C-alpha positions in Angstrom: 0.0 0.0 0.0 1.3 3.4 -0.9 1.5 5.9 1.9 0.3 9.5 1.7 2.8 12.0 0.4 2.7 15.8 0.3 2.8 17.0 -3.3 3.2 20.7 -3.9 0.6 22.6 -5.9 1.1 23.2 -9.6 2.9 26.4 -10.4 0.6 29.1 -11.7 -2.3 28.2 -9.5 -4.4 25.1 -9.0 -6.3 23.7 -6.1 -3.8 23.1 -3.3 -6.3 21.1 -1.3 -6.9 18.5 -4.0 -6.2 14.8 -2.9 -2.5 13.9 -3.2 -3.0 10.4 -4.6 -4.0 11.3 -8.1 -1.1 13.7 -8.3 1.2 11.0 -7.1 -0.1 8.7 -9.7 0.5 11.3 -12.4 4.0 11.8 -11.2 4.7 8.1 -11.1 3.3 7.6 -14.6 5.3 10.5 -16.0 8.5 9.1 -14.4 7.7 5.5 -15.4 8.1 4.3 -11.8 5.8 2.8 -9.2 3.8 5.1 -6.9 5.8 3.6 -4.0 9.1 4.7 -5.6 7.7 8.1 -6.4 6.6 8.5 -2.8 10.1 7.5 -1.5 11.7 10.2 -3.7 9.2 12.9 -2.7 9.6 12.1 1.0 13.4 12.3 0.7 13.9 8.7 1.7 17.0 6.6 0.8 17.1 3.4 -1.2 16.3 4.9 -4.6 18.9 4.9 -7.5 20.2 8.2 -8.6 18.8 7.8 -12.1 15.4 6.9 -10.8 15.4 9.8 -8.4 16.3 12.2 -11.3 13.3 10.9 -13.4 10.9 11.6 -10.6 12.3 15.1 -10.2 12.1 15.6 -13.9 8.4 14.5 -13.8 7.7 17.1 -11.2 9.2 19.8 -13.5 7.4 18.6 -16.6 4.0 18.5 -14.8 4.5 21.9 -13.4 4.9 21.1 -9.7 7.4 22.9 -7.5 9.9 20.7 -5.8 9.5 20.3 -2.0 12.2 22.2 0.0 13.6 18.9 1.4 14.4 17.8 -2.1 16.6 20.8 -2.9 20.2 19.6 -2.8 23.4 21.6 -2.4 25.3 21.7 -5.7 28.2 19.4 -6.0 30.0 22.2 -7.9 29.9 24.4 -11.0 30.6 23.2 -14.6 31.0 25.6 -17.4 29.5 24.8 -20.8 30.8 26.8 -23.7 28.8 26.7 -26.9 28.7 28.6 -30.2 25.6 30.6 -31.1 22.3 29.0 -30.3 20.5 29.8 -33.5 21.5 26.4 -34.9 19.1 24.0 -33.1 21.8 21.3 -32.7 23.7 23.4 -30.1 20.7 23.9 -27.8 20.0 20.2 -28.2 23.5 19.3 -27.0 23.3 21.9 -24.2 20.0 20.6 -22.9 21.2 17.0 -22.6 24.6 18.1 -21.1 22.8 20.3 -18.5 20.3 17.6 -17.6 23.1 15.0 -17.2 25.2 17.3 -15.1 22.1 18.1 -12.9 21.6 14.4 -12.4 25.1 14.2 -10.9 24.4 17.2 -8.6 26.4 19.8 -10.6 25.2 23.2 -11.6 25.9 24.1 -15.3 26.9 27.6 -16.3 26.0 28.1 -20.0 28.3 30.5 -21.9 27.3 31.3 -25.5 29.5 33.1 -27.9 27.9 35.8 -29.9 29.3 38.1 -32.6 30.9 41.1 -30.8 30.6 39.4 -27.4 33.1 37.8 -25.2 35.6 35.4 -26.8 36.1 31.8 -25.8 39.3 32.8 -23.9 37.5 35.5 -22.0 34.6 33.3 -21.1 37.0 30.6 -19.9 38.8 33.1 -17.7 35.5 34.2 -16.2 34.6 30.6 -15.5 38.0 29.8 -13.9 37.7 33.0 -11.7 34.3 31.7 -10.5 35.9 28.4 -9.4 34.3 26.0 -11.8 35.1 22.3 -11.3 35.4 21.6 -15.0 34.4 22.9 -18.5 32.7 21.3 -21.5 33.7 22.8 -24.8 31.1 22.3 -27.6 32.5 22.9 -31.1 34.9 25.5 -29.7 38.3 26.7 -31.0 39.6 23.2 -30.5 37.8 22.3 -33.7 39.6 25.0 -35.6 42.9 23.7 -36.9 44.1 27.3 -37.4 43.7 28.2 -33.7 46.5 27.9 -31.1 46.0 24.7 -29.0 48.2 26.1 -26.3 45.2 27.7 -24.6 44.0 24.2 -23.6 47.4 23.1 -22.4 47.4 26.3 -20.3 44.1 25.2 -18.8 45.6 21.8 -18.0 48.5 23.5 -16.2 45.9 25.3 -14.0 44.4 21.9 -13.1 41.0 22.7 -14.6 39.5 19.5 -16.1 37.7 19.8 -19.4 36.3 17.7 -22.2 36.1 18.7 -25.9 33.1 17.8 -28.1 33.3 17.6 -31.9 36.8 18.6 -33.0 39.8 16.4 -32.3 43.2 18.1 -32.0 46.2 15.8 -31.6 48.1 18.7 -29.9 45.7 18.7 -27.0 45.9 16.1 -24.2 42.3 15.7 -23.1 39.2 13.5 -23.7 37.4 14.2 -26.9 33.9 13.2 -27.9 33.1 13.2 -31.7 30.7 12.0 -34.3 32.3 9.9 -37.1 32.1 12.6 -39.8 33.8 10.6 -42.4 31.2 7.8 -42.1 28.4 10.5 -42.1 29.5 11.8 -45.5 30.0 8.3 -46.9 26.5 7.1 -45.8 24.9 10.2 -47.3 26.7 9.7 -50.6 25.8 6.0 -50.6 22.1 6.8 -50.1 22.0 9.2 -53.0 23.9 6.8 -55.3 21.4 4.1 -54.4 18.7 6.4 -55.6 20.5 6.8 -58.9 22.2 10.1 -58.5 25.6 10.2 -60.3 26.6 13.9 -59.8 26.6 14.4 -56.1 28.0 17.5 -54.5 29.1 18.5 -51.0 28.2 21.8 -49.3 30.2 22.0 -46.1 31.8 24.6 -43.8 35.4 25.9 -43.9 38.0 23.2 -44.3 40.0 24.5 -41.3 37.3 23.0 -39.0 37.9 19.3 -38.1 34.3 18.2 -38.8 34.4 19.8 -42.2 37.8 18.3 -43.0 36.6 14.9 -42.0 33.4 15.2 -44.0 35.4 16.2 -47.0 37.7 13.2 -46.6 34.7 10.9 -46.3 33.0 12.4 -49.4 36.2 12.0 -51.5 36.5 8.4 -50.4 32.9 7.8 -51.4 33.0 9.6 -54.8 36.6 9.4 -55.7 36.7 13.2 -56.5 37.0 16.6 -54.8 35.6 18.5 -57.8 32.0 18.9 -56.5 32.9 20.3 -53.0 31.9 23.8 -51.9 33.3 25.2 -48.6 31.2 28.0 -47.2 29.5 29.1 -43.9 27.6 26.8 -41.6 24.3 28.6 -42.2 21.2 28.8 -44.4 22.9 31.6 -46.4 26.1 29.5 -46.7 24.1 26.5 -48.0 22.3 28.7 -50.5 25.6 30.2 -51.8 27.1 26.7 -52.2 24.1 25.4 -54.0 24.5 27.9 -56.8 27.8 26.4 -57.9 26.7 22.8 -57.3 23.5 23.2 -59.3 25.4 24.9 -62.1 27.7 21.9 -62.2 24.7 19.6 -62.8 24.4 18.1 -59.3 21.1 16.3 -58.7 22.1 15.3 -55.2 23.7 17.5 -52.5 25.1 16.4 -49.2 25.3 19.2 -46.6 27.4 19.8 -43.5 24.5 20.8 -41.4 20.7 20.9 -41.5 20.8 24.7 -41.7 22.9 24.5 -44.8 20.5 21.9 -46.3 17.6 24.4 -45.8 19.7 26.9 -47.8 20.2 24.4 -50.6 16.5 23.8 -50.8 15.8 27.5 -50.9 18.3 27.9 -53.7 16.8 25.0 -55.7 13.3 26.5 -55.4 14.5 29.9 -56.4 15.5 28.2 -59.7 12.1 26.6 -60.1 13.5 23.2 -59.1 11.5 20.8 -56.9 12.9 18.8 -53.9 13.2 15.9 -54.2 11.8 15.5 -57.7 14.6 17.5 -59.3 17.2 17.8 -56.5 17.7 15.5 -53.5 19.2 17.1 -50.4 20.7 15.4 -47.3 21.4 17.4 -44.1 23.5 16.7 -41.1 22.6 16.8 -37.3 18.9 15.8 -37.3 18.0 19.0 -35.5 14.7 18.8 -33.6 12.7 20.6 -36.3 13.9 18.7 -39.3 10.9 16.3 -39.4 8.6 19.4 -39.8 10.4 21.1 -42.7 9.0 21.2 -46.2 9.8 18.6 -47.3 10.8 16.7 -44.1 14.6 16.6 -44.3 16.6 13.5 -44.9 19.6 13.9 -42.7 22.4 12.2 -40.8 21.7 12.1 -37.1 24.3 12.9 -34.5 23.7 10.7 -31.4 23.3 13.7 -29.2 22.1 11.8 -26.1 24.9 9.3 -26.2 27.6 11.9 -27.0 26.5 14.3 -24.3 26.3 11.6 -21.7 29.7 10.4 -22.6 31.1 13.9 -22.5 29.8 14.4 -19.0 31.0 11.0 -17.9 34.5 11.7 -19.2 34.6 15.1 -17.5 33.5 13.6 -14.1 36.2 11.0 -14.4 38.7 13.8 -14.9 37.3 15.7 -11.9 37.5 12.7 -9.7 41.0 11.9 -10.9 40.0 8.4 -11.9 40.2 8.6 -15.6 41.0 5.2 -17.0 42.9 6.6 -20.0 45.9 8.8 -19.6 46.5 11.5 -22.3 44.3 12.2 -25.2 41.4 9.9 -26.0 38.8 10.3 -28.7 35.4 8.6 -28.2 33.9 8.4 -31.7 30.2 7.8 -32.1 28.5 6.4 -35.2 25.9 8.6 -36.9 22.6 7.3 -38.4 21.0 8.1 -41.7 17.4 9.2 -41.3 15.5 9.0 -44.6 12.6 11.5 -45.0 11.1 13.4 -47.9 14.0 15.5 -49.2 15.6 12.6 -51.2 14.1 10.5 -54.0 14.9 8.6 -57.1 16.8 10.6 -59.8 14.7 11.5 -62.8 15.5 9.9 -66.1 
């Protein structure tokens, strides 16, 4: 039998005197746990796994209930999270999972976003270090730019600040890296288009100095045997639109893109020419941003395993913080992407 539990009223109003049992049932159902387990968590009792406890707390948040005071824990420490701009949906997707995972371990995340004209990565790092952060997660930072000076990260190591680097391996930096297999991503996109009958396939990707772009370029060349139909441009809708002009002029009927945002730019450019997607031009994106299933047409893309990568990044960072990292020196954890076929690719027209 499940005991009574005090469940706070929903935020924004609600009847605070309503019976607790239905609310407990809703919380348990949302967290996918038994009512007895939900009751133990809400009453602050021991004997519940950390992951289960986190699901119950997340259910409270999703359903709009305030957490009881007794459930509010002291932070285990501060973790900085440095991201590029947030207009590309893939970066908020990473940030959300990383923050949720950190919170599940008791850490408080500090999100730092770089914006044009704002603080630089080095300035943000200095501010985080001054605030005594326990570690830093770098998401597609300067470590991914082969033209940048990697000494900034070695200096961070010398200051005994643990960190982990996501998407952008640099052999000059001794740290854990978490990456998507960008070579495989380009190869599976080309293979998909070739299976649909497309012979002239182009690549629209970001500047070659960035590690993910460089690796996608390598994978594309391995799959096609040529670098003739590659356009390096900006990781944006406008960049994709600019690259599409040259690729469509070259007779490409299929275009592989370095991001979903670039893919939307390619689709825009095709339509400006009176071409239809996928009847005349097939387009493959990269990332599988949350909104890609709802684009017109729904975008075929190569999915980054955000959940697995973010979890691994936090795990590697916590190992560094605890001083119990199993690997000494630089280690790159490479995750396999997944092709998600939707409506932006189709059979080539005769």
